[in-house]
CHARMM internal coordinates of N, CA and C (Angstrom, degrees):
IC EDIT
DIST 1 N 1 CA 1.5233
DIST 1 CA 1 C 1.5551
ANGL 1 N 1 CA 1 C 106.47
DIST 1 C 2 N 1.2741
ANGL 1 CA 1 C 2 N 114.84
DIHE 1 N 1 CA 1 C 2 N 134.57
DIST 2 N 2 CA 1.4472
ANGL 1 C 2 N 2 CA 119.67
DIHE 1 CA 1 C 2 N 2 CA 178.80
DIST 2 CA 2 C 1.4954
ANGL 2 N 2 CA 2 C 108.50
DIHE 1 C 2 N 2 CA 2 C -68.66
DIST 2 C 3 N 1.3765
ANGL 2 CA 2 C 3 N 114.90
DIHE 2 N 2 CA 2 C 3 N 153.14
DIST 3 N 3 CA 1.4528
ANGL 2 C 3 N 3 CA 118.19
DIHE 2 CA 2 C 3 N 3 CA -175.27
DIST 3 CA 3 C 1.5544
ANGL 3 N 3 CA 3 C 111.46
DIHE 2 C 3 N 3 CA 3 C -64.66
DIST 3 C 4 N 1.2696
ANGL 3 CA 3 C 4 N 117.68
DIHE 3 N 3 CA 3 C 4 N -37.39
DIST 4 N 4 CA 1.5227
ANGL 3 C 4 N 4 CA 119.26
DIHE 3 CA 3 C 4 N 4 CA -179.96
DIST 4 CA 4 C 1.5396
ANGL 4 N 4 CA 4 C 108.09
DIHE 3 C 4 N 4 CA 4 C -65.54
DIST 4 C 5 N 1.2985
ANGL 4 CA 4 C 5 N 117.44
DIHE 4 N 4 CA 4 C 5 N -39.03
DIST 5 N 5 CA 1.4862
ANGL 4 C 5 N 5 CA 119.38
DIHE 4 CA 4 C 5 N 5 CA -178.14
DIST 5 CA 5 C 1.5331
ANGL 5 N 5 CA 5 C 108.96
DIHE 4 C 5 N 5 CA 5 C -69.54
DIST 5 C 6 N 1.3031
ANGL 5 CA 5 C 6 N 116.10
DIHE 5 N 5 CA 5 C 6 N -41.19
DIST 6 N 6 CA 1.5238
ANGL 5 C 6 N 6 CA 121.62
DIHE 5 CA 5 C 6 N 6 CA 175.54
DIST 6 CA 6 C 1.5088
ANGL 6 N 6 CA 6 C 109.55
DIHE 5 C 6 N 6 CA 6 C -56.81
DIST 6 C 7 N 1.2990
ANGL 6 CA 6 C 7 N 117.12
DIHE 6 N 6 CA 6 C 7 N -43.16
DIST 7 N 7 CA 1.4883
ANGL 6 C 7 N 7 CA 122.14
DIHE 6 CA 6 C 7 N 7 CA -173.39
DIST 7 CA 7 C 1.5762
ANGL 7 N 7 CA 7 C 106.48
DIHE 6 C 7 N 7 CA 7 C -68.82
DIST 7 C 8 N 1.3458
ANGL 7 CA 7 C 8 N 117.16
DIHE 7 N 7 CA 7 C 8 N -40.87
DIST 8 N 8 CA 1.4516
ANGL 7 C 8 N 8 CA 118.52
DIHE 7 CA 7 C 8 N 8 CA 175.47
DIST 8 CA 8 C 1.4724
ANGL 8 N 8 CA 8 C 115.82
DIHE 7 C 8 N 8 CA 8 C -67.51
DIST 8 C 9 N 1.3239
ANGL 8 CA 8 C 9 N 116.73
DIHE 8 N 8 CA 8 C 9 N -32.80
DIST 9 N 9 CA 1.4535
ANGL 8 C 9 N 9 CA 118.83
DIHE 8 CA 8 C 9 N 9 CA -179.53
DIST 9 CA 9 C 1.5801
ANGL 9 N 9 CA 9 C 111.33
DIHE 8 C 9 N 9 CA 9 C -75.29
DIST 9 C 10 N 1.3244
ANGL 9 CA 9 C 10 N 115.26
DIHE 9 N 9 CA 9 C 10 N -39.09
DIST 10 N 10 CA 1.4014
ANGL 9 C 10 N 10 CA 117.36
DIHE 9 CA 9 C 10 N 10 CA 174.26
DIST 10 CA 10 C 1.5401
ANGL 10 N 10 CA 10 C 115.45
DIHE 9 C 10 N 10 CA 10 C -65.66
DIST 10 C 11 N 1.3875
ANGL 10 CA 10 C 11 N 116.12
DIHE 10 N 10 CA 10 C 11 N -38.76
DIST 11 N 11 CA 1.3859
ANGL 10 C 11 N 11 CA 118.75
DIHE 10 CA 10 C 11 N 11 CA 173.37
DIST 11 CA 11 C 1.5259
ANGL 11 N 11 CA 11 C 115.39
DIHE 10 C 11 N 11 CA 11 C -64.16
DIST 11 C 12 N 1.2598
ANGL 11 CA 11 C 12 N 117.33
DIHE 11 N 11 CA 11 C 12 N -38.48
DIST 12 N 12 CA 1.4879
ANGL 11 C 12 N 12 CA 122.07
DIHE 11 CA 11 C 12 N 12 CA 177.43
DIST 12 CA 12 C 1.5628
ANGL 12 N 12 CA 12 C 108.52
DIHE 11 C 12 N 12 CA 12 C -65.49
DIST 12 C 13 N 1.3506
ANGL 12 CA 12 C 13 N 116.98
DIHE 12 N 12 CA 12 C 13 N -44.84
DIST 13 N 13 CA 1.4316
ANGL 12 C 13 N 13 CA 118.83
DIHE 12 CA 12 C 13 N 13 CA -178.50
DIST 13 CA 13 C 1.5648
ANGL 13 N 13 CA 13 C 110.29
DIHE 12 C 13 N 13 CA 13 C -67.06
DIST 13 C 14 N 1.3141
ANGL 13 CA 13 C 14 N 118.95
DIHE 13 N 13 CA 13 C 14 N -35.69
DIST 14 N 14 CA 1.4482
ANGL 13 C 14 N 14 CA 122.83
DIHE 13 CA 13 C 14 N 14 CA 177.06
DIST 14 CA 14 C 1.5689
ANGL 14 N 14 CA 14 C 109.55
DIHE 13 C 14 N 14 CA 14 C -64.30
DIST 14 C 15 N 1.3219
ANGL 14 CA 14 C 15 N 118.28
DIHE 14 N 14 CA 14 C 15 N -46.35
DIST 15 N 15 CA 1.4426
ANGL 14 C 15 N 15 CA 122.31
DIHE 14 CA 14 C 15 N 15 CA -178.03
DIST 15 CA 15 C 1.5655
ANGL 15 N 15 CA 15 C 109.59
DIHE 14 C 15 N 15 CA 15 C -64.45
DIST 15 C 16 N 1.3862
ANGL 15 CA 15 C 16 N 119.12
DIHE 15 N 15 CA 15 C 16 N -41.68
DIST 16 N 16 CA 1.3888
ANGL 15 C 16 N 16 CA 120.57
DIHE 15 CA 15 C 16 N 16 CA 179.92
DIST 16 CA 16 C 1.5647
ANGL 16 N 16 CA 16 C 111.02
DIHE 15 C 16 N 16 CA 16 C -69.50
DIST 16 C 17 N 1.3040
ANGL 16 CA 16 C 17 N 115.34
DIHE 16 N 16 CA 16 C 17 N -36.57
DIST 17 N 17 CA 1.4912
ANGL 16 C 17 N 17 CA 117.35
DIHE 16 CA 16 C 17 N 17 CA 175.44
DIST 17 CA 17 C 1.5730
ANGL 17 N 17 CA 17 C 110.79
DIHE 16 C 17 N 17 CA 17 C -67.42
DIST 17 C 18 N 1.2437
ANGL 17 CA 17 C 18 N 121.52
DIHE 17 N 17 CA 17 C 18 N -35.95
DIST 18 N 18 CA 1.4275
ANGL 17 C 18 N 18 CA 124.43
DIHE 17 CA 17 C 18 N 18 CA 179.76
DIST 18 CA 18 C 1.5362
ANGL 18 N 18 CA 18 C 107.00
DIHE 17 C 18 N 18 CA 18 C -70.25
DIST 18 C 19 N 1.2952
ANGL 18 CA 18 C 19 N 120.69
DIHE 18 N 18 CA 18 C 19 N -42.84
DIST 19 N 19 CA 1.4654
ANGL 18 C 19 N 19 CA 121.88
DIHE 18 CA 18 C 19 N 19 CA 177.11
DIST 19 CA 19 C 1.5368
ANGL 19 N 19 CA 19 C 113.82
DIHE 18 C 19 N 19 CA 19 C -60.80
DIST 19 C 20 N 1.4042
ANGL 19 CA 19 C 20 N 111.94
DIHE 19 N 19 CA 19 C 20 N -36.48
DIST 20 N 20 CA 1.4735
ANGL 19 C 20 N 20 CA 119.46
DIHE 19 CA 19 C 20 N 20 CA -179.74
DIST 20 CA 20 C 1.5806
ANGL 20 N 20 CA 20 C 106.74
DIHE 19 C 20 N 20 CA 20 C -67.67
DIST 20 C 21 N 1.3327
ANGL 20 CA 20 C 21 N 118.10
DIHE 20 N 20 CA 20 C 21 N -39.92
DIST 21 N 21 CA 1.3769
ANGL 20 C 21 N 21 CA 122.21
DIHE 20 CA 20 C 21 N 21 CA -178.85
DIST 21 CA 21 C 1.5320
ANGL 21 N 21 CA 21 C 109.71
DIHE 20 C 21 N 21 CA 21 C -64.87
DIST 21 C 22 N 1.3246
ANGL 21 CA 21 C 22 N 117.56
DIHE 21 N 21 CA 21 C 22 N -43.06
DIST 22 N 22 CA 1.4666
ANGL 21 C 22 N 22 CA 119.75
DIHE 21 CA 21 C 22 N 22 CA -179.49
DIST 22 CA 22 C 1.5404
ANGL 22 N 22 CA 22 C 108.78
DIHE 21 C 22 N 22 CA 22 C -66.17
DIST 22 C 23 N 1.3265
ANGL 22 CA 22 C 23 N 119.41
DIHE 22 N 22 CA 22 C 23 N -35.89
DIST 23 N 23 CA 1.4781
ANGL 22 C 23 N 23 CA 119.19
DIHE 22 CA 22 C 23 N 23 CA 178.93
DIST 23 CA 23 C 1.4751
ANGL 23 N 23 CA 23 C 109.62
DIHE 22 C 23 N 23 CA 23 C -66.98
DIST 23 C 24 N 1.2856
ANGL 23 CA 23 C 24 N 117.49
DIHE 23 N 23 CA 23 C 24 N -41.15
DIST 24 N 24 CA 1.5325
ANGL 23 C 24 N 24 CA 122.01
DIHE 23 CA 23 C 24 N 24 CA -177.88
DIST 24 CA 24 C 1.5402
ANGL 24 N 24 CA 24 C 108.04
DIHE 23 C 24 N 24 CA 24 C -67.37
DIST 24 C 25 N 1.2608
ANGL 24 CA 24 C 25 N 121.07
DIHE 24 N 24 CA 24 C 25 N -40.96
DIST 25 N 25 CA 1.4016
ANGL 24 C 25 N 25 CA 121.30
DIHE 24 CA 24 C 25 N 25 CA 176.88
DIST 25 CA 25 C 1.5044
ANGL 25 N 25 CA 25 C 114.97
DIHE 24 C 25 N 25 CA 25 C -69.55
DIST 25 C 26 N 1.3115
ANGL 25 CA 25 C 26 N 116.72
DIHE 25 N 25 CA 25 C 26 N -28.98
DIST 26 N 26 CA 1.4768
ANGL 25 C 26 N 26 CA 121.72
DIHE 25 CA 25 C 26 N 26 CA 175.69
DIST 26 CA 26 C 1.5594
ANGL 26 N 26 CA 26 C 110.37
DIHE 25 C 26 N 26 CA 26 C -70.20
DIST 26 C 27 N 1.3534
ANGL 26 CA 26 C 27 N 113.41
DIHE 26 N 26 CA 26 C 27 N -35.32
DIST 27 N 27 CA 1.5134
ANGL 26 C 27 N 27 CA 116.97
DIHE 26 CA 26 C 27 N 27 CA 178.27
DIST 27 CA 27 C 1.4996
ANGL 27 N 27 CA 27 C 112.25
DIHE 26 C 27 N 27 CA 27 C -103.87
DIST 27 C 28 N 1.3730
ANGL 27 CA 27 C 28 N 117.63
DIHE 27 N 27 CA 27 C 28 N 38.94
DIST 28 N 28 CA 1.3560
ANGL 27 C 28 N 28 CA 123.25
DIHE 27 CA 27 C 28 N 28 CA -174.57
DIST 28 CA 28 C 1.5677
ANGL 28 N 28 CA 28 C 116.68
DIHE 27 C 28 N 28 CA 28 C -55.32
DIST 28 C 29 N 1.3514
ANGL 28 CA 28 C 29 N 111.93
DIHE 28 N 28 CA 28 C 29 N -42.51
DIST 29 N 29 CA 1.4674
ANGL 28 C 29 N 29 CA 117.95
DIHE 28 CA 28 C 29 N 29 CA -176.97
DIST 29 CA 29 C 1.4761
ANGL 29 N 29 CA 29 C 112.83
DIHE 28 C 29 N 29 CA 29 C -64.01
DIST 29 C 30 N 1.2962
ANGL 29 CA 29 C 30 N 121.00
DIHE 29 N 29 CA 29 C 30 N -35.58
DIST 30 N 30 CA 1.4665
ANGL 29 C 30 N 30 CA 125.73
DIHE 29 CA 29 C 30 N 30 CA -178.54
DIST 30 CA 30 C 1.5939
ANGL 30 N 30 CA 30 C 109.14
DIHE 29 C 30 N 30 CA 30 C -75.04
DIST 30 C 31 N 1.3055
ANGL 30 CA 30 C 31 N 116.94
DIHE 30 N 30 CA 30 C 31 N -39.10
DIST 31 N 31 CA 1.4326
ANGL 30 C 31 N 31 CA 119.34
DIHE 30 CA 30 C 31 N 31 CA -173.17
DIST 31 CA 31 C 1.5440
ANGL 31 N 31 CA 31 C 113.28
DIHE 30 C 31 N 31 CA 31 C -85.25
DIST 31 C 32 N 1.2883
ANGL 31 CA 31 C 32 N 117.25
DIHE 31 N 31 CA 31 C 32 N -28.89
DIST 32 N 32 CA 1.4714
ANGL 31 C 32 N 32 CA 117.84
DIHE 31 CA 31 C 32 N 32 CA -178.88
DIST 32 CA 32 C 1.4963
ANGL 32 N 32 CA 32 C 114.32
DIHE 31 C 32 N 32 CA 32 C -97.62
DIST 32 C 33 N 1.2749
ANGL 32 CA 32 C 33 N 120.74
DIHE 32 N 32 CA 32 C 33 N 15.41
DIST 33 N 33 CA 1.4022
ANGL 32 C 33 N 33 CA 125.02
DIHE 32 CA 32 C 33 N 33 CA 178.39
DIST 33 CA 33 C 1.4797
ANGL 33 N 33 CA 33 C 110.94
DIHE 32 C 33 N 33 CA 33 C -72.50
DIST 33 C 34 N 1.3593
ANGL 33 CA 33 C 34 N 117.31
DIHE 33 N 33 CA 33 C 34 N 114.13
DIST 34 N 34 CA 1.4542
ANGL 33 C 34 N 34 CA 121.00
DIHE 33 CA 33 C 34 N 34 CA 175.75
DIST 34 CA 34 C 1.5536
ANGL 34 N 34 CA 34 C 112.68
DIHE 33 C 34 N 34 CA 34 C 88.90
DIST 34 C 35 N 1.2962
ANGL 34 CA 34 C 35 N 119.70
DIHE 34 N 34 CA 34 C 35 N 1.19
DIST 35 N 35 CA 1.4119
ANGL 34 C 35 N 35 CA 123.24
DIHE 34 CA 34 C 35 N 35 CA 177.37
DIST 35 CA 35 C 1.4020
ANGL 35 N 35 CA 35 C 114.33
DIHE 34 C 35 N 35 CA 35 C -92.41
DIST 35 C 36 N 1.3491
ANGL 35 CA 35 C 36 N 121.76
DIHE 35 N 35 CA 35 C 36 N 127.51
DIST 36 N 36 CA 1.4534
ANGL 35 C 36 N 36 CA 121.36
DIHE 35 CA 35 C 36 N 36 CA -176.89
DIST 36 CA 36 C 1.5789
ANGL 36 N 36 CA 36 C 109.34
DIHE 35 C 36 N 36 CA 36 C -63.67
DIST 36 C 37 N 1.3488
ANGL 36 CA 36 C 37 N 115.98
DIHE 36 N 36 CA 36 C 37 N 157.74
DIST 37 N 37 CA 1.4181
ANGL 36 C 37 N 37 CA 122.50
DIHE 36 CA 36 C 37 N 37 CA 179.30
DIST 37 CA 37 C 1.5798
ANGL 37 N 37 CA 37 C 115.55
DIHE 36 C 37 N 37 CA 37 C -56.31
DIST 37 C 38 N 1.2963
ANGL 37 CA 37 C 38 N 113.16
DIHE 37 N 37 CA 37 C 38 N -37.54
DIST 38 N 38 CA 1.4528
ANGL 37 C 38 N 38 CA 117.27
DIHE 37 CA 37 C 38 N 38 CA -176.60
DIST 38 CA 38 C 1.6098
ANGL 38 N 38 CA 38 C 108.42
DIHE 37 C 38 N 38 CA 38 C -73.23
DIST 38 C 39 N 1.2147
ANGL 38 CA 38 C 39 N 116.50
DIHE 38 N 38 CA 38 C 39 N -25.92
DIST 39 N 39 CA 1.5098
ANGL 38 C 39 N 39 CA 120.53
DIHE 38 CA 38 C 39 N 39 CA 177.78
DIST 39 CA 39 C 1.5538
ANGL 39 N 39 CA 39 C 110.77
DIHE 38 C 39 N 39 CA 39 C -67.57
DIST 39 C 40 N 1.3992
ANGL 39 CA 39 C 40 N 108.72
DIHE 39 N 39 CA 39 C 40 N -45.36
DIST 40 N 40 CA 1.4182
ANGL 39 C 40 N 40 CA 116.36
DIHE 39 CA 39 C 40 N 40 CA 175.41
DIST 40 CA 40 C 1.4888
ANGL 40 N 40 CA 40 C 114.93
DIHE 39 C 40 N 40 CA 40 C -59.90
DIST 40 C 41 N 1.3786
ANGL 40 CA 40 C 41 N 113.98
DIHE 40 N 40 CA 40 C 41 N -48.43
DIST 41 N 41 CA 1.4921
ANGL 40 C 41 N 41 CA 120.59
DIHE 40 CA 40 C 41 N 41 CA 177.98
DIST 41 CA 41 C 1.4889
ANGL 41 N 41 CA 41 C 113.97
DIHE 40 C 41 N 41 CA 41 C -59.60
DIST 41 C 42 N 1.3770
ANGL 41 CA 41 C 42 N 113.70
DIHE 41 N 41 CA 41 C 42 N -42.55
DIST 42 N 42 CA 1.5376
ANGL 41 C 42 N 42 CA 115.00
DIHE 41 CA 41 C 42 N 42 CA 175.59
DIST 42 CA 42 C 1.4468
ANGL 42 N 42 CA 42 C 114.34
DIHE 41 C 42 N 42 CA 42 C -67.77
DIST 42 C 43 N 1.3589
ANGL 42 CA 42 C 43 N 121.46
DIHE 42 N 42 CA 42 C 43 N -35.36
DIST 43 N 43 CA 1.3940
ANGL 42 C 43 N 43 CA 118.72
DIHE 42 CA 42 C 43 N 43 CA 175.19
DIST 43 CA 43 C 1.5140
ANGL 43 N 43 CA 43 C 115.56
DIHE 42 C 43 N 43 CA 43 C -66.47
DIST 43 C 44 N 1.3582
ANGL 43 CA 43 C 44 N 114.01
DIHE 43 N 43 CA 43 C 44 N -44.35
DIST 44 N 44 CA 1.4591
ANGL 43 C 44 N 44 CA 118.63
DIHE 43 CA 43 C 44 N 44 CA 176.94
DIST 44 CA 44 C 1.5464
ANGL 44 N 44 CA 44 C 109.78
DIHE 43 C 44 N 44 CA 44 C -61.70
DIST 44 C 45 N 1.3256
ANGL 44 CA 44 C 45 N 120.94
DIHE 44 N 44 CA 44 C 45 N -36.41
DIST 45 N 45 CA 1.4227
ANGL 44 C 45 N 45 CA 120.58
DIHE 44 CA 44 C 45 N 45 CA -177.94
DIST 45 CA 45 C 1.5486
ANGL 45 N 45 CA 45 C 110.93
DIHE 44 C 45 N 45 CA 45 C -70.00
DIST 45 C 46 N 1.2722
ANGL 45 CA 45 C 46 N 115.40
DIHE 45 N 45 CA 45 C 46 N -41.09
DIST 46 N 46 CA 1.4647
ANGL 45 C 46 N 46 CA 119.50
DIHE 45 CA 45 C 46 N 46 CA 176.89
DIST 46 CA 46 C 1.5448
ANGL 46 N 46 CA 46 C 111.27
DIHE 45 C 46 N 46 CA 46 C -61.62
DIST 46 C 47 N 1.3380
ANGL 46 CA 46 C 47 N 116.63
DIHE 46 N 46 CA 46 C 47 N -43.31
DIST 47 N 47 CA 1.4219
ANGL 46 C 47 N 47 CA 123.37
DIHE 46 CA 46 C 47 N 47 CA -174.98
DIST 47 CA 47 C 1.5366
ANGL 47 N 47 CA 47 C 107.56
DIHE 46 C 47 N 47 CA 47 C -65.25
DIST 47 C 48 N 1.3535
ANGL 47 CA 47 C 48 N 115.75
DIHE 47 N 47 CA 47 C 48 N -48.63
DIST 48 N 48 CA 1.4996
ANGL 47 C 48 N 48 CA 121.16
DIHE 47 CA 47 C 48 N 48 CA -176.12
DIST 48 CA 48 C 1.5224
ANGL 48 N 48 CA 48 C 108.27
DIHE 47 C 48 N 48 CA 48 C -67.86
DIST 48 C 49 N 1.3060
ANGL 48 CA 48 C 49 N 122.23
DIHE 48 N 48 CA 48 C 49 N -35.59
DIST 49 N 49 CA 1.5037
ANGL 48 C 49 N 49 CA 125.54
DIHE 48 CA 48 C 49 N 49 CA 178.75
DIST 49 CA 49 C 1.5008
ANGL 49 N 49 CA 49 C 106.79
DIHE 48 C 49 N 49 CA 49 C -65.23
DIST 49 C 50 N 1.3420
ANGL 49 CA 49 C 50 N 119.56
DIHE 49 N 49 CA 49 C 50 N -47.06
DIST 50 N 50 CA 1.4698
ANGL 49 C 50 N 50 CA 122.48
DIHE 49 CA 49 C 50 N 50 CA 178.21
DIST 50 CA 50 C 1.5158
ANGL 50 N 50 CA 50 C 112.19
DIHE 49 C 50 N 50 CA 50 C -61.48
DIST 50 C 51 N 1.3601
ANGL 50 CA 50 C 51 N 118.66
DIHE 50 N 50 CA 50 C 51 N -41.66
DIST 51 N 51 CA 1.4154
ANGL 50 C 51 N 51 CA 120.22
DIHE 50 CA 50 C 51 N 51 CA 177.58
DIST 51 CA 51 C 1.5714
ANGL 51 N 51 CA 51 C 111.34
DIHE 50 C 51 N 51 CA 51 C -66.95
DIST 51 C 52 N 1.2893
ANGL 51 CA 51 C 52 N 117.15
DIHE 51 N 51 CA 51 C 52 N -39.24
DIST 52 N 52 CA 1.4343
ANGL 51 C 52 N 52 CA 119.74
DIHE 51 CA 51 C 52 N 52 CA 174.75
DIST 52 CA 52 C 1.5449
ANGL 52 N 52 CA 52 C 113.67
DIHE 51 C 52 N 52 CA 52 C -61.36
DIST 52 C 53 N 1.2761
ANGL 52 CA 52 C 53 N 115.76
DIHE 52 N 52 CA 52 C 53 N -38.00
DIST 53 N 53 CA 1.4507
ANGL 52 C 53 N 53 CA 121.18
DIHE 52 CA 52 C 53 N 53 CA 173.46
DIST 53 CA 53 C 1.5564
ANGL 53 N 53 CA 53 C 112.48
DIHE 52 C 53 N 53 CA 53 C -61.92
DIST 53 C 54 N 1.2555
ANGL 53 CA 53 C 54 N 118.75
DIHE 53 N 53 CA 53 C 54 N -43.66
DIST 54 N 54 CA 1.4462
ANGL 53 C 54 N 54 CA 126.22
DIHE 53 CA 53 C 54 N 54 CA 175.57
DIST 54 CA 54 C 1.5242
ANGL 54 N 54 CA 54 C 108.60
DIHE 53 C 54 N 54 CA 54 C -59.61
DIST 54 C 55 N 1.2880
ANGL 54 CA 54 C 55 N 119.93
DIHE 54 N 54 CA 54 C 55 N -48.88
DIST 55 N 55 CA 1.4743
ANGL 54 C 55 N 55 CA 124.45
DIHE 54 CA 54 C 55 N 55 CA 179.30
DIST 55 CA 55 C 1.5662
ANGL 55 N 55 CA 55 C 107.51
DIHE 54 C 55 N 55 CA 55 C -56.08
DIST 55 C 56 N 1.4116
ANGL 55 CA 55 C 56 N 114.01
DIHE 55 N 55 CA 55 C 56 N -48.94
DIST 56 N 56 CA 1.4518
ANGL 55 C 56 N 56 CA 117.81
DIHE 55 CA 55 C 56 N 56 CA -175.61
DIST 56 CA 56 C 1.5202
ANGL 56 N 56 CA 56 C 111.08
DIHE 55 C 56 N 56 CA 56 C -60.57
DIST 56 C 57 N 1.4041
ANGL 56 CA 56 C 57 N 114.32
DIHE 56 N 56 CA 56 C 57 N -39.17
DIST 57 N 57 CA 1.4115
ANGL 56 C 57 N 57 CA 119.29
DIHE 56 CA 56 C 57 N 57 CA -176.49
DIST 57 CA 57 C 1.5382
ANGL 57 N 57 CA 57 C 108.94
DIHE 56 C 57 N 57 CA 57 C -71.12
DIST 57 C 58 N 1.2678
ANGL 57 CA 57 C 58 N 120.54
DIHE 57 N 57 CA 57 C 58 N -36.79
DIST 58 N 58 CA 1.3979
ANGL 57 C 58 N 58 CA 127.12
DIHE 57 CA 57 C 58 N 58 CA 177.45
DIST 58 CA 58 C 1.5099
ANGL 58 N 58 CA 58 C 111.96
DIHE 57 C 58 N 58 CA 58 C -62.40
DIST 58 C 59 N 1.3750
ANGL 58 CA 58 C 59 N 116.74
DIHE 58 N 58 CA 58 C 59 N -42.66
DIST 59 N 59 CA 1.4339
ANGL 58 C 59 N 59 CA 118.80
DIHE 58 CA 58 C 59 N 59 CA 178.69
DIST 59 CA 59 C 1.5049
ANGL 59 N 59 CA 59 C 110.93
DIHE 58 C 59 N 59 CA 59 C -73.01
DIST 59 C 60 N 1.3057
ANGL 59 CA 59 C 60 N 120.72
DIHE 59 N 59 CA 59 C 60 N -32.39
DIST 60 N 60 CA 1.4296
ANGL 59 C 60 N 60 CA 121.30
DIHE 59 CA 59 C 60 N 60 CA 178.13
DIST 60 CA 60 C 1.5760
ANGL 60 N 60 CA 60 C 110.30
DIHE 59 C 60 N 60 CA 60 C -69.66
DIST 60 C 61 N 1.2898
ANGL 60 CA 60 C 61 N 118.31
DIHE 60 N 60 CA 60 C 61 N -39.91
DIST 61 N 61 CA 1.4682
ANGL 60 C 61 N 61 CA 121.24
DIHE 60 CA 60 C 61 N 61 CA 175.47
DIST 61 CA 61 C 1.5281
ANGL 61 N 61 CA 61 C 113.76
DIHE 60 C 61 N 61 CA 61 C -62.35
DIST 61 C 62 N 1.3133
ANGL 61 CA 61 C 62 N 114.96
DIHE 61 N 61 CA 61 C 62 N -41.20
DIST 62 N 62 CA 1.4531
ANGL 61 C 62 N 62 CA 117.94
DIHE 61 CA 61 C 62 N 62 CA 177.43
DIST 62 CA 62 C 1.4610
ANGL 62 N 62 CA 62 C 112.37
DIHE 61 C 62 N 62 CA 62 C -66.59
DIST 62 C 63 N 1.3176
ANGL 62 CA 62 C 63 N 115.60
DIHE 62 N 62 CA 62 C 63 N -40.57
DIST 63 N 63 CA 1.5605
ANGL 62 C 63 N 63 CA 117.81
DIHE 62 CA 62 C 63 N 63 CA -177.85
DIST 63 CA 63 C 1.5569
ANGL 63 N 63 CA 63 C 104.85
DIHE 62 C 63 N 63 CA 63 C -70.33
DIST 63 C 64 N 1.3271
ANGL 63 CA 63 C 64 N 123.26
DIHE 63 N 63 CA 63 C 64 N -33.66
DIST 64 N 64 CA 1.4811
ANGL 63 C 64 N 64 CA 122.54
DIHE 63 CA 63 C 64 N 64 CA 177.94
DIST 64 CA 64 C 1.4645
ANGL 64 N 64 CA 64 C 109.50
DIHE 63 C 64 N 64 CA 64 C -67.23
DIST 64 C 65 N 1.3263
ANGL 64 CA 64 C 65 N 118.04
DIHE 64 N 64 CA 64 C 65 N -37.92
DIST 65 N 65 CA 1.4695
ANGL 64 C 65 N 65 CA 119.61
DIHE 64 CA 64 C 65 N 65 CA 178.08
DIST 65 CA 65 C 1.5258
ANGL 65 N 65 CA 65 C 113.83
DIHE 64 C 65 N 65 CA 65 C -64.14
DIST 65 C 66 N 1.4162
ANGL 65 CA 65 C 66 N 114.75
DIHE 65 N 65 CA 65 C 66 N -37.47
DIST 66 N 66 CA 1.4210
ANGL 65 C 66 N 66 CA 115.39
DIHE 65 CA 65 C 66 N 66 CA -179.88
DIST 66 CA 66 C 1.5112
ANGL 66 N 66 CA 66 C 109.00
DIHE 65 C 66 N 66 CA 66 C -74.09
DIST 66 C 67 N 1.3210
ANGL 66 CA 66 C 67 N 120.17
DIHE 66 N 66 CA 66 C 67 N -35.48
DIST 67 N 67 CA 1.3799
ANGL 66 C 67 N 67 CA 124.14
DIHE 66 CA 66 C 67 N 67 CA 178.99
DIST 67 CA 67 C 1.5687
ANGL 67 N 67 CA 67 C 114.38
DIHE 66 C 67 N 67 CA 67 C -60.67
DIST 67 C 68 N 1.3056
ANGL 67 CA 67 C 68 N 112.37
DIHE 67 N 67 CA 67 C 68 N -35.68
DIST 68 N 68 CA 1.4920
ANGL 67 C 68 N 68 CA 120.51
DIHE 67 CA 67 C 68 N 68 CA 175.91
DIST 68 CA 68 C 1.4717
ANGL 68 N 68 CA 68 C 115.35
DIHE 67 C 68 N 68 CA 68 C -82.23
DIST 68 C 69 N 1.3647
ANGL 68 CA 68 C 69 N 118.67
DIHE 68 N 68 CA 68 C 69 N -0.70
DIST 69 N 69 CA 1.4254
ANGL 68 C 69 N 69 CA 123.11
DIHE 68 CA 68 C 69 N 69 CA 175.68
DIST 69 CA 69 C 1.5230
ANGL 69 N 69 CA 69 C 111.60
DIHE 68 C 69 N 69 CA 69 C 85.50
DIST 69 C 70 N 1.3482
ANGL 69 CA 69 C 70 N 118.03
DIHE 69 N 69 CA 69 C 70 N 18.10
DIST 70 N 70 CA 1.4693
ANGL 69 C 70 N 70 CA 120.53
DIHE 69 CA 69 C 70 N 70 CA 177.34
DIST 70 CA 70 C 1.4618
ANGL 70 N 70 CA 70 C 109.12
DIHE 69 C 70 N 70 CA 70 C -99.19
DIST 70 C 71 N 1.3452
ANGL 70 CA 70 C 71 N 122.50
DIHE 70 N 70 CA 70 C 71 N 139.05
DIST 71 N 71 CA 1.4487
ANGL 70 C 71 N 71 CA 125.13
DIHE 70 CA 70 C 71 N 71 CA 179.48
DIST 71 CA 71 C 1.5274
ANGL 71 N 71 CA 71 C 112.79
DIHE 70 C 71 N 71 CA 71 C -68.39
END
COOR INIT
IC SEED 1 N 1 CA 1 C
IC BUILD
């Protein structure tokens, strides 16, 4: 996969994941009904860790593109 295509794919995935998180937080009452607190904490931890990984990957691909002379 070309670096620019990888950058676009990661950015798209990050935006979709952020929109999904916003939707889930907006509908918090329906989704968290009957779930123990540790389940919610675990789910949010995994989600935030995955999103941090996407941001890290996005930054790395942008730096690699700059180092190779691509805008």
